[in-house]
N, C-alpha and C positions, 0 to 999 in steps of 0.2 A: 690679596698677597701679590707683591710685585714680582715680575719675572726675573730670574737670575740672568745677568748679561751673558755670562759664559755659557749657560745652558742654551740660551736663545741663539747664540752664534753657532754652537754645535748643531742645533736644530736646522739652521739655514744651510749649513754645509751638507747635512744629511739629505735635506729635501732637494737641493740642487744636484747632488750625486744620484739620488733616486731618479730624478727626471732625465738626467743624462743617460743613465743605464737603461731606462725604458726606451729612449730614442735609439740607443745602440742596439737594443733587442729588435726594434723595428727595422733597422738597417739589415740585420741578419735575416729576418723574415722576408724582407723584400728581395734580398739577394737569392735566397733559396726558393722563393715563390715560383720561379720559372721552371723548377725541376720537380717540386713536390706539392701536392694539394695542401691547401691551408688547413684542412681538418686534420691532416697528418702532422703538420707543423705544430698546431695547437695541442694535439695529444702529447707529442714528444716534449713540448715546452713544459707541460704540466707534469710529465714523468720526471724529467730532470729537475724541474722546479721544486720537487719534493725535498731535494737535498737541502736547500736553504730553509725551507719551511720546517723541516725537522730540527735544523740547527737553531732557528728562532725559538721553537718550542723548548728545546733543551736548555737554552740560555735564559729562558723566561723565569724570573724570580717568582712571579705570580703563580706560575704552574707548579713549581716545586713547593711553594708554601701551601698550595691547595691540595697537596698530597699526590701530585703527578697523576691526576685523574684524567682519563680521556672522555668519559661519558659526560654529556651535558643534557639538561632537561629539554632544551629546544633543538635537539639534534636534527630533526626534520628541516627546520628553518635553516640550520647551518648548511645542510646539503643543498637545499633549494637556492640559497645564496650563491653557492658554488656553481649551480647550473646557470644562474643569470650571468656569472662571470664567463662561463664557457660560451654562452651565446654572444657575449660582448667580444670575446677573443676571436671567435669565428668571423664576426662582422669586421672587426678592426684589421685582422690579418689579411682578409680578402681585399679590404679597401686599399691597404698600402701596396698590394701587388698590382692594383689596377689604377692607382692615382699617384700623384706626387706625394712623397713622404710628408712634406710640410703642410700640404693642403689637407690630407687625411688627418694629421695630428691636430691641426688648428680646429677642425670641425668638432673634434671630441671635446674641446674646451667649452662646449656648451653645457658641460656637466653641472657646474654650479647652478645654472638656470633650471636644469631638469631636477636637480635635488630639491630645489625650492618648490617646484611644482608637485613632486611626488610626496613631499612631507605633508601636504594637505590631506590627501585621502588615506595615507598609510599611518602617519603619526598624529593626525588631527591638529596639526599646527595651523595657526591663523597667519595668513600672509597679507601684509598691508600694501598700501598704494605704492610705496617706494620699491618694494621687492617685485611687485607685478610690473612696474615700469622697467626694472632691470630685466625681467623675463622678456618683455617686448623688445628692448634694445638688443639683447642677445640673439633673439630669433631674427631680427632684421639683419644682423651681421651674418648669420648663417645663410639667409636667403640671398644676400649679396654675393657670397662666395659660391653657393650652389648655382645661382643664376637660372632658376627654373623658367621654362618658356623660351629660352634662347638656344642657339646652336651649340653653345659650349656646355650645356647641361648634360650630365650623364647619370643614369640611375645608380651608378656606383657611389655617387656622392651621398646617397642615403645611408650607406653602410656605416660611416663614422657616427652618424646620429644614432643608429641602432646600437653601436658599441657604447656610446656615451650613455644611452638609456640603460643598458645592462649594467654598466659600472655604477651608475647613479643609484639604481635599484639596490645593488649590493651594499652601497654606502648607507642608504637610508635604513635598510633592514638591520644594520648593526645596532641601532638604537632600540630594537625590540628584544634584544637578549638580556638576560639577567646581568646586573652590574658586576657580580662577583666572578663571572666567567673570564678567565685570562684572555687577553687579546691574541696571544700567540696560539691558543687553542682554537679560537674562532678562525684564525688564519689557516690552521691545519684542516679544519672541516671544510673551509672554502676551497682549499687546494684539492682535497680528495673529491669534493663535489664537482669542481671544474674538470678534473681528470675524467670522472665518470661521464660527464656531459660531452666532452670532446671525443672520448672513445665511442660513445653512442652515435655521434654524428659521423664519425669515421666508419663504423661498421654499417650504418644505415646507407651510406653513400658508396661504400666499397671503393673509396678513393685512395687506397694505399699504394705507394710506389716504393719498391725495394731500394734501400740505401746501400750502395756498393762501394762508394768512395770513402776512404778514411777521412779525407779532409771535410767531407760533408758531415760525418759523425762528430767531428771536432766542433764544427759550427753549430750543430744541433745541441750538443752538450753545452756549448757556450751560450746559446740562446736561452736554454732553461736556467742555467746557473745565473746568468746576468739578470734575467727577469726575476728570479727568486731573490737575489740580493737587492734588487731594486725595491721589492716589497719590504725586505728587512730594513733598508734605509728609510723607507717611508714610515714604517711603524716606529722606528727609533726617533724620527723627527717629531712625530705627533705625540710622543711620550715626553718630549722635552719642552714643547711649547704648544700654545693653543692653536687650533686649526685656523681661526680667524687671523692670527698673526702670520701664519705661514702661507695662506692661500695666494697672496699676491706673487710669491716666488714661484708658484707652479707655472705661471705664464712664461717663465724662461724656457719652458719646453718648446714654445713656438720658434724662437730663434735657434735653439739647439737643433730642432728637426730641420729647419731651413738650411743651416750650415752643413749638417750631415748629408742631407739630400743633394746639396750642391757638390760636396766633395766626392761622394761615392757614386752618384747617379747623374751628375751634371744637370740637376733640376734647379730652376730659379723662378717659381711661379708668382712673381711680384703682382702681375696683373690680376690673377685670380684672388689673391689674399687681401689686397687693398681696395676699398677701405673697410671691407667686412670684418677683418681681424680686429680692427680698433673697436668696433661695436661689440664684438664678442667679449673682448677684454673689459670694455667699459661696463657691460652688463654684470660680469663677474665681480668687478671691483665695487660696483654699486651695492651688490649684495653684501660684500665684506664690510663696506663702510656702514651699512645699515645695521649689521649684526653688532659691530663695535659700538655704534651709537646707542643701540638698545641696551647693551650691557652697562654702559656708563650711566644711562638714565635710570636703570633699575638698581644700581649699586646703592647700598645703604649709606646714608650721610653720617659720618662720625662727629660726635660732639667736639667742639673746639675747647 
């Protein structure tokens, strides 16, 4: 079945908007990170992020057609997926308070490589030579940016990798759910699980700082709502087009983060990102190309 051109164009708009909103959320977190601990920011992001999550669920035709049920058979996996997102949020939020926004964001784009690796033990997928080559290329790019063994290396550069691992784990686990479970309901379980996880981290570390300024409450609300609507746009994009078709557009997040970091924080880490960023993108694009090639080769040949 051929993709509908109008649907694909809308999907591209949604994916670009989602990426921009995620990077804007990062700007708010970096701005507030000097005054509030990241575990508190992550908790409040998930509290306010429930607003768009509930909206996504209510607008989901799948959920209404399924009788508006909240219970799912794999509810434990749903919450565990949320906990992996909570760990990823903590790592990523801490990284952007300690590093340049563009550098931290770029390192998280190792996710396609990590998803490929995780799909082997979790989903039992077979990974061929081309995709293992993509994994190697992507990791070489990460090593060039992190520069281990040099004076520019910082342990904080490991945090975006931890964040990418958490997000990749949550992505791979989606394939383990029953197909009839609405996507919006899975998103709701993940949101609640992420909230529970970040609140657990907050209470365990007693890192709460009282919010007294009204402008900070506005920013905290904006952080949650912007992040929540970013998820809404992401879901909308992947419902309109195949992931393999949209994946290349996700790399627009790197220049978005660079420009926003330069505007708001006067950051321009050209030296740290080049040439590693090209290898990370090349590794991800090689995986996308291989997935498309595999689909074409396995497609049935119609009689002439």
